[in-house]
C-alpha positions as CSV (number, residue, x, y, z in Angstrom):
1,M,36.6,25.9,14.9
2,K,39.5,26.3,12.6
3,Y,39.2,29.2,10.3
4,E,40.0,28.6,6.7
5,N,41.1,31.4,4.1
6,A,38.3,31.8,1.6
7,G,40.8,32.4,-1.1
8,D,42.3,28.7,-0.5
9,I,38.7,27.2,-0.7
10,L,36.5,29.0,-3.1
11,P,36.9,29.5,-6.9
12,E,38.0,32.9,-7.9
13,A,34.8,33.9,-9.6
14,L,32.9,32.9,-6.4
15,L,35.2,34.7,-4.1
16,R,34.8,38.1,-5.8
17,E,31.1,37.7,-5.4
18,V,31.3,37.2,-1.7
19,Q,33.7,39.9,-1.3
20,Q,31.1,42.3,-2.6
21,Y,29.0,41.5,0.4
22,A,31.4,40.5,3.2
23,A,34.8,41.6,2.6
24,G,37.1,41.4,5.7
25,K,34.3,39.8,7.7
26,L,34.2,36.2,9.5
27,L,31.4,34.2,8.0
28,Y,29.9,30.9,9.3
29,I,28.7,28.9,6.4
30,P,26.1,26.3,7.6
31,K,25.8,22.9,6.2
32,G,23.4,22.0,3.2
33,A,20.5,19.7,3.8
34,D,20.7,17.5,6.7
35,K,22.1,14.1,6.4
36,K,19.5,11.5,5.8
37,A,18.7,9.2,8.6
38,W,20.0,5.7,8.9
39,G,18.5,3.6,6.0
40,E,16.7,6.3,4.3
41,A,19.0,6.5,1.1
42,S,18.9,2.7,0.5
43,G,15.3,2.3,1.5
44,Y,16.0,-0.2,4.1
45,R,14.5,1.7,6.8
46,E,11.1,1.8,5.0
47,Q,11.3,-1.9,4.3
48,L,11.8,-2.5,8.1
49,I,8.8,-0.2,8.9
50,R,6.6,-2.2,6.4
51,R,7.9,-5.6,7.7
52,N,7.2,-4.6,11.3
53,R,3.7,-3.2,10.5
54,M,3.1,-6.7,8.8
55,I,4.2,-8.6,11.9
56,R,2.0,-6.5,14.1
57,N,-1.1,-7.2,11.9
58,K,-0.3,-11.0,11.8
59,Y,-0.2,-10.9,15.7
60,A,-3.3,-9.1,15.9
61,H,-5.0,-11.7,13.7
62,G,-3.9,-14.7,15.9
63,M,-0.3,-15.7,14.9
64,T,1.9,-16.2,18.0
65,V,5.2,-14.9,18.8
66,S,7.0,-18.2,18.1
67,E,5.3,-18.7,14.7
68,L,6.2,-14.9,13.7
69,A,9.8,-15.5,14.9
70,D,10.1,-18.5,12.7
71,Q,8.6,-16.8,9.8
72,Y,10.8,-13.8,9.8
73,C,13.9,-15.5,11.4
74,L,13.9,-13.2,14.2
75,S,14.4,-14.0,18.1
76,L,11.4,-14.1,20.3
77,D,12.6,-10.8,21.9
78,S,12.7,-9.0,18.7
79,I,9.2,-10.0,17.7
80,K,7.9,-9.0,21.2
81,K,9.7,-5.7,21.0
82,I,7.9,-5.2,17.6
83,V,4.3,-6.1,18.7
84,Y,4.4,-4.5,21.9
85,A,6.1,-1.5,20.6
86,K,4.3,2.2,21.6
87,K,2.0,3.2,19.0
88,S,3.1,5.7,16.6
89,E,2.1,7.3,13.2
90,H,3.5,3.7,11.7
91,H,0.9,1.8,13.4
92,L,-2.0,0.9,11.2
93,T,-4.4,-2.0,12.2
94,Y,-5.5,-4.0,9.3
95,A,-9.2,-5.2,9.2
96,S,-10.9,-6.9,6.2
97,T,-13.1,-3.9,5.8
98,V,-13.7,-1.0,3.2
99,A,-12.8,1.4,6.3
100,S,-9.5,-0.1,7.0
101,A,-8.6,-0.3,3.2
102,V,-9.6,3.5,3.0
103,A,-7.4,4.2,5.9
104,Y,-4.4,2.6,4.3
105,A,-5.1,4.3,1.1
106,R,-4.9,7.7,2.7
107,A,-1.7,6.7,4.1
108,G,-0.1,5.8,0.8
109,L,-0.3,2.1,1.7
110,L,-2.9,0.5,-0.3
111,E,-0.4,-2.1,-1.6
112,E,0.1,-3.3,1.9
113,W,-3.4,-3.7,2.7
114,V,-3.7,-5.7,-0.3
115,E,-0.9,-8.0,1.0
116,C,-2.6,-8.2,4.4
117,C,-5.9,-9.1,2.9
118,R,-4.4,-11.9,0.7
119,S,-2.4,-13.5,3.7
120,L,-4.7,-12.9,6.6
121,T,-8.4,-13.0,5.1
122,L,-8.6,-14.8,1.6
123,P,-8.4,-18.5,1.3
124,A,-4.9,-19.6,0.7
125,R,-6.2,-21.6,-2.6
126,A,-7.1,-18.2,-4.1
127,V,-3.7,-16.7,-3.9
128,P,-1.6,-18.8,-6.4
129,E,-4.1,-17.9,-9.3
130,V,-3.2,-14.1,-9.1
131,E,-0.4,-12.4,-10.8
132,T,2.2,-11.3,-8.2
133,S,3.6,-8.8,-10.4
134,L,0.7,-6.4,-10.6
135,T,2.2,-2.9,-9.6
136,R,-0.3,-0.2,-9.9
137,Y,-3.1,0.1,-7.5
138,I,-6.1,2.2,-8.0
139,G,-8.6,2.6,-5.3
140,V,-10.8,2.5,-3.1
141,V,-13.2,3.3,-5.8
142,K,-16.9,2.4,-6.4
143,F,-16.7,-0.1,-9.2
144,P,-19.7,-1.3,-11.5
145,I,-20.1,-4.9,-10.9
146,R,-21.3,-5.3,-14.5
147,L,-17.8,-4.6,-15.9
148,I,-16.1,-7.7,-14.1
149,Q,-15.7,-10.9,-16.3
150,R,-17.9,-13.8,-15.4
151,E,-16.0,-17.0,-14.3
152,Q,-17.4,-20.5,-14.3
153,E,-17.0,-20.9,-10.7
154,E,-18.6,-17.5,-10.0
155,A,-22.0,-19.1,-11.6
156,G,-21.9,-21.8,-8.8
157,A,-21.3,-19.1,-6.1
158,E,-24.2,-17.3,-7.0
159,R,-26.6,-20.3,-6.6
160,Q,-25.0,-21.3,-3.3
161,T,-25.2,-17.9,-1.7
162,T,-28.6,-16.5,-0.4
163,G,-27.4,-12.9,-0.3
164,A,-24.6,-10.6,0.6
165,R,-24.3,-9.7,4.3
166,D,-24.1,-6.1,5.4
167,R,-21.5,-4.4,3.0
168,S,-19.6,-2.9,5.7
169,E,-18.5,-6.5,6.9
170,H,-16.9,-7.3,3.5
171,P,-13.5,-6.2,2.2
172,P,-13.2,-4.4,-1.0
173,L,-13.1,-6.4,-4.1
174,L,-9.6,-6.9,-5.6
175,I,-10.0,-6.4,-9.4
176,S,-7.1,-7.1,-11.7
177,Y,-7.2,-5.1,-15.2
178,S,-5.3,-6.8,-18.1
179,G,-5.9,-6.4,-21.9
180,G,-9.0,-4.2,-21.4
181,Q,-10.7,-6.8,-19.2
182,F,-11.5,-6.8,-15.3
183,C,-11.3,-10.0,-13.4
184,C,-11.8,-10.8,-9.9
185,P,-10.4,-14.5,-9.2
186,E,-10.0,-14.2,-5.5
187,Q,-13.5,-13.2,-4.3
188,R,-15.7,-15.1,-6.6
189,E,-18.1,-16.1,-3.8
190,L,-18.4,-12.3,-2.7
191,L,-18.8,-11.5,-6.2
192,G,-21.5,-14.0,-6.8
193,A,-23.4,-12.9,-3.8
194,L,-23.3,-9.2,-4.9
195,R,-24.5,-10.2,-8.3
196,A,-27.3,-12.2,-6.7
197,S,-28.1,-9.2,-4.7
198,K,-28.3,-7.2,-7.8
199,V,-25.6,-4.8,-6.4
200,N,-24.7,-2.2,-9.1
201,A,-21.3,-1.0,-7.6
202,F,-19.2,-1.9,-4.8
203,P,-15.9,-0.7,-3.1
204,S,-13.1,-2.0,-5.1
205,I,-9.3,-1.8,-5.5
206,V,-8.1,-2.1,-9.1
207,M,-4.8,-3.7,-9.8
208,M,-2.8,-3.5,-13.2
209,E,0.7,-4.3,-14.4
210,G,2.6,-1.9,-16.8
211,N,2.2,1.3,-18.6
212,E,0.0,0.0,-21.4
213,D,-2.8,-1.2,-19.1
214,Y,-2.6,2.0,-17.0
215,K,-2.8,4.4,-19.9
216,R,-5.9,2.4,-21.1
217,F,-7.6,2.2,-17.9
218,M,-7.0,6.2,-17.2
219,T,-8.3,7.0,-20.6
220,Y,-11.6,5.1,-20.3
221,Y,-12.2,4.9,-16.4
222,G,-9.8,7.5,-14.8
223,T,-12.5,10.2,-14.6
224,V,-15.4,8.2,-14.1
225,L,-14.9,6.3,-10.9
226,F,-15.6,7.8,-7.7
227,F,-13.3,7.2,-4.8
228,V,-14.7,5.9,-1.4
229,D,-14.1,8.4,1.4
230,A,-15.4,6.2,4.3
231,E,-17.8,3.4,5.0
């Protein structure tokens, strides 16, 4: 290692401070914080982790390696490496259950669970009806069914449904909050079944866009809703 004269490097005031403690001594000055790993500064590494997790979930729910390769524009070998990778802390297996949503929430991945639910569980016809810019996620919380706005289609769902199945078999309700109103446009049949069964509260994920809705929600509901620990 090449030694440098501190007088050639350090500002005069700092040099005088160092001389008070180590005049005439050889010092090793360690580097500062470790350099960030590849892709951490730009967020690209996190994007890859999220993409790979979604690929594994889709594979686990029936998509083939070829279909995934076409969807993500990757080679067959790349997809195989992802889906057969050794399990690590980044592996979370999606299921359309409250317990799965709680596990994702604990890992700070609630938004990803919602994405999996929409792409792997809910009917494709329901997705376009929902705003894609909802950016805040609260949950999983026990949410009062009476607060959710009624929809015309939901009434039909109530008449056609004989009753809700075991609640552990259902995913949480995906509830959007906007302008002081709660809506559940993606799961009207489940919501109708819950109403018909006179369920008071059900595990839910509340989604909202922007600070105004978030502030209003936290003011009126932030301290009265209970988080679900497990189901």
